[in-house]
N, CA, C and O atoms as CSV, one atom per row, in Angstrom:
chain,resi,resn,atom,element,x,y,z
A,1,MET,N,N,-4.491,42.357,15.702
A,1,MET,CA,C,-4.260,41.003,15.233
A,1,MET,C,C,-3.838,41.041,13.764
A,1,MET,O,O,-4.469,41.699,12.938
A,2,TYR,N,N,-2.795,40.345,13.471
A,2,TYR,CA,C,-2.317,40.261,12.095
A,2,TYR,C,C,-3.096,39.200,11.333
A,2,TYR,O,O,-3.441,38.147,11.870
A,3,TYR,N,N,-3.360,39.502,10.088
A,3,TYR,CA,C,-4.160,38.571,9.291
A,3,TYR,C,C,-3.440,37.250,9.046
A,3,TYR,O,O,-4.094,36.233,8.819
A,4,GLU,N,N,-2.102,37.242,9.087
A,4,GLU,CA,C,-1.368,35.997,8.868
A,4,GLU,C,C,-1.604,34.978,9.981
A,4,GLU,O,O,-1.358,33.786,9.798
A,5,ARG,N,N,-2.068,35.436,11.104
A,5,ARG,CA,C,-2.328,34.531,12.227
A,5,ARG,C,C,-3.710,33.889,12.157
A,5,ARG,O,O,-3.987,32.928,12.874
A,6,LEU,N,N,-4.559,34.406,11.311
A,6,LEU,CA,C,-5.909,33.863,11.208
A,6,LEU,C,C,-5.887,32.504,10.521
A,6,LEU,O,O,-5.196,32.298,9.523
A,7,ASP,N,N,-6.649,31.602,11.073
A,7,ASP,CA,C,-6.718,30.249,10.518
A,7,ASP,C,C,-7.246,30.264,9.085
A,7,ASP,O,O,-6.758,29.523,8.232
A,8,VAL,N,N,-8.225,31.092,8.827
A,8,VAL,CA,C,-8.795,31.156,7.480
A,8,VAL,C,C,-7.756,31.648,6.470
A,8,VAL,O,O,-7.741,31.195,5.325
A,9,TRP,N,N,-6.903,32.560,6.882
A,9,TRP,CA,C,-5.863,33.045,5.970
A,9,TRP,C,C,-4.829,31.947,5.715
A,9,TRP,O,O,-4.390,31.764,4.580
A,10,LYS,N,N,-4.447,31.233,6.734
A,10,LYS,CA,C,-3.481,30.142,6.578
A,10,LYS,C,C,-4.004,29.070,5.626
A,10,LYS,O,O,-3.265,28.563,4.782
A,11,ARG,N,N,-5.267,28.734,5.767
A,11,ARG,CA,C,-5.866,27.718,4.886
A,11,ARG,C,C,-5.965,28.209,3.447
A,11,ARG,O,O,-5.703,27.459,2.507
A,12,SER,N,N,-6.339,29.452,3.286
A,12,SER,CA,C,-6.449,29.984,1.924
A,12,SER,C,C,-5.078,30.089,1.267
A,12,SER,O,O,-4.950,29.886,0.060
A,13,PHE,N,N,-4.067,30.401,2.043
A,13,PHE,CA,C,-2.708,30.454,1.512
A,13,PHE,C,C,-2.254,29.066,1.070
A,13,PHE,O,O,-1.640,28.915,0.014
A,14,GLN,N,N,-2.556,28.062,1.874
A,14,GLN,CA,C,-2.219,26.686,1.508
A,14,GLN,C,C,-2.968,26.242,0.252
A,14,GLN,O,O,-2.420,25.523,-0.584
A,15,LEU,N,N,-4.205,26.671,0.128
A,15,LEU,CA,C,-4.976,26.365,-1.075
A,15,LEU,C,C,-4.336,27.005,-2.299
A,15,LEU,O,O,-4.240,26.381,-3.356
A,16,SER,N,N,-3.910,28.225,-2.155
A,16,SER,CA,C,-3.251,28.925,-3.252
A,16,SER,C,C,-1.974,28.201,-3.680
A,16,SER,O,O,-1.727,28.035,-4.875
A,17,LEU,N,N,-1.179,27.779,-2.731
A,17,LEU,CA,C,0.035,27.022,-3.046
A,17,LEU,C,C,-0.298,25.697,-3.722
A,17,LEU,O,O,0.386,25.270,-4.652
A,18,SER,N,N,-1.329,25.070,-3.252
A,18,SER,CA,C,-1.745,23.800,-3.831
A,18,SER,C,C,-2.173,23.959,-5.287
A,18,SER,O,O,-1.858,23.111,-6.123
A,19,VAL,N,N,-2.877,25.025,-5.591
A,19,VAL,CA,C,-3.291,25.283,-6.973
A,19,VAL,C,C,-2.069,25.500,-7.849
A,19,VAL,O,O,-1.979,24.942,-8.942
A,20,TYR,N,N,-1.132,26.302,-7.378
A,20,TYR,CA,C,0.083,26.537,-8.157
A,20,TYR,C,C,0.837,25.238,-8.425
A,20,TYR,O,O,1.304,25.001,-9.539
A,21,ARG,N,N,0.950,24.410,-7.410
A,21,ARG,CA,C,1.670,23.144,-7.585
A,21,ARG,C,C,0.932,22.199,-8.527
A,21,ARG,O,O,1.555,21.480,-9.308
A,22,SER,N,N,-0.374,22.205,-8.450
A,22,SER,CA,C,-1.174,21.306,-9.285
A,22,SER,C,C,-1.137,21.678,-10.759
A,22,SER,O,O,-1.146,20.803,-11.625
A,23,PHE,N,N,-1.096,22.967,-11.042
A,23,PHE,CA,C,-1.167,23.430,-12.421
A,23,PHE,C,C,0.195,23.795,-13.003
A,23,PHE,O,O,0.280,24.328,-14.110
A,24,TYR,N,N,1.235,23.514,-12.274
A,24,TYR,CA,C,2.580,23.900,-12.693
A,24,TYR,C,C,2.960,23.347,-14.066
A,24,TYR,O,O,3.504,24.078,-14.893
A,25,LEU,N,N,2.686,22.094,-14.313
A,25,LEU,CA,C,3.094,21.443,-15.560
A,25,LEU,C,C,1.996,21.386,-16.620
A,25,LEU,O,O,2.169,20.748,-17.658
A,26,LEU,N,N,0.902,22.028,-16.371
A,26,LEU,CA,C,-0.206,22.008,-17.323
A,26,LEU,C,C,0.180,22.712,-18.620
A,26,LEU,O,O,0.772,23.791,-18.603
A,27,LYS,N,N,-0.160,22.094,-19.731
A,27,LYS,CA,C,0.187,22.649,-21.044
A,27,LYS,C,C,-0.772,23.749,-21.489
A,27,LYS,O,O,-0.385,24.652,-22.231
A,28,ASP,N,N,-2.011,23.672,-21.040
A,28,ASP,CA,C,-3.015,24.665,-21.428
A,28,ASP,C,C,-2.759,25.960,-20.655
A,28,ASP,O,O,-3.178,26.102,-19.506
A,29,PHE,N,N,-2.071,26.894,-21.295
A,29,PHE,CA,C,-1.655,28.103,-20.604
A,29,PHE,C,C,-2.830,28.945,-20.122
A,29,PHE,O,O,-2.780,29.495,-19.022
A,30,SER,N,N,-3.869,29.052,-20.911
A,30,SER,CA,C,-4.990,29.919,-20.524
A,30,SER,C,C,-5.678,29.417,-19.253
A,30,SER,O,O,-6.015,30.211,-18.375
A,31,LEU,N,N,-5.884,28.116,-19.153
A,31,LEU,CA,C,-6.487,27.560,-17.943
A,31,LEU,C,C,-5.543,27.716,-16.758
A,31,LEU,O,O,-5.963,28.112,-15.671
A,32,LYS,N,N,-4.291,27.410,-16.968
A,32,LYS,CA,C,-3.296,27.535,-15.905
A,32,LYS,C,C,-3.219,28.972,-15.407
A,32,LYS,O,O,-3.196,29.215,-14.200
A,33,ASP,N,N,-3.178,29.909,-16.324
A,33,ASP,CA,C,-3.098,31.316,-15.965
A,33,ASP,C,C,-4.326,31.758,-15.171
A,33,ASP,O,O,-4.203,32.440,-14.154
A,34,GLN,N,N,-5.482,31.375,-15.631
A,34,GLN,CA,C,-6.723,31.750,-14.947
A,34,GLN,C,C,-6.785,31.163,-13.541
A,34,GLN,O,O,-7.154,31.863,-12.598
A,35,MET,N,N,-6.436,29.913,-13.391
A,35,MET,CA,C,-6.483,29.260,-12.079
A,35,MET,C,C,-5.476,29.870,-11.109
A,35,MET,O,O,-5.780,30.068,-9.933
A,36,CYS,N,N,-4.290,30.165,-11.601
A,36,CYS,CA,C,-3.263,30.746,-10.735
A,36,CYS,C,C,-3.627,32.175,-10.325
A,36,CYS,O,O,-3.438,32.555,-9.169
A,37,ARG,N,N,-4.137,32.952,-11.248
A,37,ARG,CA,C,-4.545,34.318,-10.909
A,37,ARG,C,C,-5.702,34.314,-9.918
A,37,ARG,O,O,-5.747,35.129,-8.996
A,38,CYS,N,N,-6.602,33.422,-10.111
A,38,CYS,CA,C,-7.753,33.342,-9.217
A,38,CYS,C,C,-7.334,32.848,-7.825
A,38,CYS,O,O,-7.870,33.319,-6.821
A,39,SER,N,N,-6.405,31.929,-7.754
A,39,SER,CA,C,-5.970,31.422,-6.450
A,39,SER,C,C,-5.201,32.472,-5.659
A,39,SER,O,O,-5.236,32.465,-4.429
A,40,VAL,N,N,-4.518,33.362,-6.337
A,40,VAL,CA,C,-3.770,34.420,-5.650
A,40,VAL,C,C,-4.724,35.420,-4.997
A,40,VAL,O,O,-4.385,36.033,-3.985
A,41,SER,N,N,-5.886,35.581,-5.561
A,41,SER,CA,C,-6.835,36.538,-4.993
A,41,SER,C,C,-7.528,36.009,-3.735
A,41,SER,O,O,-8.201,36.771,-3.042
A,42,ILE,N,N,-7.378,34.746,-3.435
A,42,ILE,CA,C,-8.029,34.165,-2.258
A,42,ILE,C,C,-7.445,34.704,-0.949
A,42,ILE,O,O,-8.193,35.247,-0.135
A,43,PRO,N,N,-6.143,34.573,-0.721
A,43,PRO,CA,C,-5.647,35.089,0.560
A,43,PRO,C,C,-5.566,36.579,0.508
A,43,PRO,O,O,-5.171,37.210,1.488
């Protein structure tokens, strides 16, 4: 079974995309960087 087919992986990937979209225009680079790096480690 491929991990991309798992429901938990699909949800975590969507969460990661959501974080990137939410913090895209944020001016505080350190917070944005930390949130984006942390969201990538989820899936």
